[in-house]
C-alpha positions in Angstrom: -151.5 229.9 -64.1 -150.5 226.0 -63.1 -149.5 226.7 -59.8 -152.4 225.5 -58.0 -152.4 222.2 -59.4 -149.0 221.5 -59.7 -149.2 222.3 -55.0 -152.1 219.7 -55.1 -149.9 216.8 -57.1 -147.0 218.1 -54.9 -149.1 217.1 -51.4 -150.6 213.4 -52.8 -146.7 212.4 -53.7 -145.1 210.7 -50.8 -141.7 211.6 -49.1 -138.4 209.4 -50.0 -137.9 207.7 -46.6 -141.2 208.9 -44.5 -143.5 206.0 -45.7 -146.1 206.8 -42.9 -146.6 210.2 -44.2 -148.1 208.7 -47.6 -152.5 208.9 -47.7 -154.3 206.5 -45.9 -151.4 205.5 -43.0 -152.7 207.7 -39.4 -150.0 209.8 -37.6 -147.7 208.3 -34.7 -147.8 211.2 -32.1 -144.8 211.8 -29.5 -145.6 208.7 -27.1 -145.4 206.4 -29.7 -149.4 206.0 -29.8 -151.3 206.1 -33.4 -154.2 208.4 -33.3 -154.5 208.3 -29.7 -154.4 204.2 -29.0 -152.0 203.2 -27.1 -149.7 200.1 -28.1 -149.6 197.1 -26.2 -146.6 195.8 -24.9 -145.4 193.1 -23.2 -142.9 193.3 -20.2 -141.9 195.6 -17.3 -143.0 198.9 -18.0 -143.5 202.3 -16.9 -147.3 201.6 -16.0 -146.9 199.2 -13.0 -146.7 195.7 -14.3 -145.7 193.5 -12.1 -142.6 191.0 -12.8 -142.5 187.2 -11.4 -140.1 188.2 -9.0 -142.9 190.4 -7.5 -145.5 187.4 -7.7 -143.4 185.3 -5.7 -142.7 187.6 -2.9 -146.6 188.2 -2.7 -146.9 184.2 -2.4 -144.4 183.7 -0.4 -145.9 186.4 2.1 -149.5 184.8 2.0 -148.4 181.7 2.5 -146.2 183.0 5.7 -149.5 185.1 7.3 -151.5 181.7 6.4 -149.3 179.3 8.5 -148.7 182.0 11.2 -152.6 181.9 11.7 -153.1 178.4 11.4 -150.5 177.7 14.4 -152.1 180.1 16.6 -155.8 178.4 15.9 -153.8 175.0 16.2 -152.4 176.4 19.7 -155.8 178.1 21.1 -157.8 175.1 20.2 -155.4 172.5 21.8 -155.4 174.9 25.1 -158.7 174.9 25.2 -159.1 171.2 24.9 -156.4 170.8 27.4 -157.7 172.8 29.7 -161.4 171.0 29.1 -160.2 167.8 29.9 -158.5 169.3 33.1 -161.9 170.8 34.6 -163.1 167.9 34.2 -160.8 165.5 36.1 -160.8 168.5 38.6 -164.2 167.7 39.1 -164.3 164.1 39.3 -162.5 164.8 43.0 -164.1 167.6 43.6 -167.4 165.4 43.4 -165.7 162.5 45.5 -165.2 165.0 48.2 -168.2 166.3 48.0 -169.5 163.0 48.5 -167.7 161.2 51.1 -168.1 164.5 53.1 -171.9 164.0 52.8 -172.0 160.3 53.4 -169.5 160.6 56.2 -171.0 162.8 58.3 -174.4 161.2 58.4 -173.0 158.1 59.9 -174.6 157.9 63.4 -172.2 156.4 66.1 -171.9 153.4 68.2 -173.5 151.2 65.1 -169.6 150.2 63.8 -171.1 151.9 60.3 -167.9 152.6 59.4 -164.5 150.8 59.4 -161.5 150.2 57.0 -158.4 148.3 56.1 -155.0 148.7 54.8 -153.9 146.1 51.7 -151.1 146.9 49.8 -150.3 144.7 46.3 -146.9 144.9 44.8 -145.7 147.4 47.7 -148.5 149.9 46.3 -151.4 150.7 48.7 -154.6 150.1 47.6 -156.5 150.5 50.8 -160.2 149.8 51.6 -163.4 152.4 53.0 -166.1 150.3 54.4 -169.4 152.0 55.2 -173.3 151.1 56.1 -176.1 153.0 55.0 -179.6 153.2 53.4 -180.6 154.7 50.0 -178.7 158.3 49.3 -175.7 159.6 48.6 -173.5 156.4 49.9 -175.7 154.4 47.5 -175.7 157.0 44.7 -179.4 155.7 44.0 -182.6 157.3 45.8 -184.7 154.1 44.7 -182.8 150.9 46.8 -184.5 149.0 49.1 -182.7 148.2 52.5 -179.4 148.9 53.9 -176.1 148.3 51.9 -172.6 147.5 52.3 -170.0 150.3 50.6 -166.8 149.7 49.4 -164.6 152.5 48.6 -161.5 150.7 46.8 -159.7 150.4 43.5 -160.5 147.7 41.0 -159.2 146.6 37.4 -160.9 148.1 34.7 -161.1 144.9 33.0 -159.2 141.2 32.7 -157.0 142.2 30.4 -155.9 146.0 31.9 -153.7 146.8 34.4 -155.5 150.0 34.4 -157.0 150.8 38.2 -160.3 152.5 38.5 -161.9 154.1 42.1 -165.2 153.2 42.6 -167.9 151.9 45.2 -168.8 148.6 45.3 -172.2 148.2 46.4 -173.9 145.1 48.4 -176.6 144.8 50.3 -176.0 144.5 54.3 -177.8 141.0 55.0 -176.3 139.1 51.6 -175.4 136.0 52.1 -175.0 134.6 48.8 -171.6 133.1 47.9 -171.5 134.3 44.4 -171.2 137.9 43.3 -174.3 138.5 41.9 -176.1 141.1 43.7 -172.8 143.3 43.6 -173.3 146.4 41.6 -169.6 148.5 40.2 -170.0 152.4 39.8 -166.8 154.1 38.6 -165.5 157.4 40.2 -162.5 157.9 38.5 -160.1 156.3 35.5 -157.0 155.1 36.0 -155.8 155.8 39.5 -152.5 154.5 40.7 -152.6 154.1 44.3 -155.4 154.8 47.3 -154.5 155.4 50.9 -156.9 156.2 54.0 -156.1 157.1 57.2 -158.0 157.3 60.6 -157.1 160.1 63.0 -157.7 158.8 66.7 -158.4 161.3 69.0 -157.5 159.1 71.9 -153.9 158.5 70.6 -153.8 161.2 69.3 -152.1 160.1 65.7 -153.6 158.7 62.4 -154.1 154.8 61.8 -154.6 152.5 59.4 -157.1 150.4 60.7 -160.2 151.6 62.1 -162.3 148.9 63.4 -164.1 150.8 66.9 -168.3 149.9 66.5 -168.4 152.3 69.4 -167.1 155.6 67.9 -166.0 157.4 64.6 -162.7 159.0 64.1 -162.3 162.3 64.2 -161.0 162.4 60.5 -160.3 160.7 57.6 -158.0 161.1 55.0 -158.0 159.9 51.8 -154.7 160.3 49.9 -155.3 159.0 45.6 -152.6 158.8 43.7 -152.5 159.9 40.5 -151.5 158.8 36.9 -151.3 162.4 35.5 -150.5 164.6 38.3 -147.2 164.0 40.2 -148.8 165.3 43.8 -151.6 163.0 45.0 -154.5 164.0 45.7 -155.6 164.6 49.2 -159.1 164.4 50.6 -159.8 165.3 55.0 -163.8 164.6 56.3 -164.0 166.4 59.7 -166.7 163.1 61.0 -166.3 165.0 64.6 -165.7 169.2 65.1 -162.2 168.9 66.3 -161.6 171.2 69.7 -159.6 174.6 68.9 
């Protein structure tokens, strides 16, 4: 008759060695979780956590990729800068070629409008080319009045520097002043090593260093500019008359 009450008492009594089976403690499933709540663990598990070695390898790979990108960008920036500087220097020599061609081909014969003198200082060529003209490309201005004597020559960059610059020294043709107050210097190309000028005399069929003929003009004028930024000098040849075939 007391079978039912005895069974209820047996359910309420916890089993020895299994306290978790007692009342009030949730049962643990086969995966080690309590009532479906995952247990927090530290360290490497099968859930995909990263170890310290894996994190260090990832950081090293990212650093190497950043270094490669930096070197690539730096190389391209340097190449662009060098290319821009080279193009700027080339443009200056091309401009000088156009200036000499336009000016020398417009000189009238029989007026002594062109002359040249060889000059050497410390074994280096520093020749000078002289022409007479009015306002225009030869003077590098359209607003000059009267005629000018223009010298293509080398000149020190300043009193304390050994650098030579190529430019035009302009002086009024009828200027008799002893001082240089009426002279103006126009710098064309910086840091030039040498300047050599030759004239082709068709009567002698050869190149000459000096031109003093006031009646005729040379067939060709050759300007050789020694450069400090290149091993090969820049050569400019200006034809003043049509050469026979």
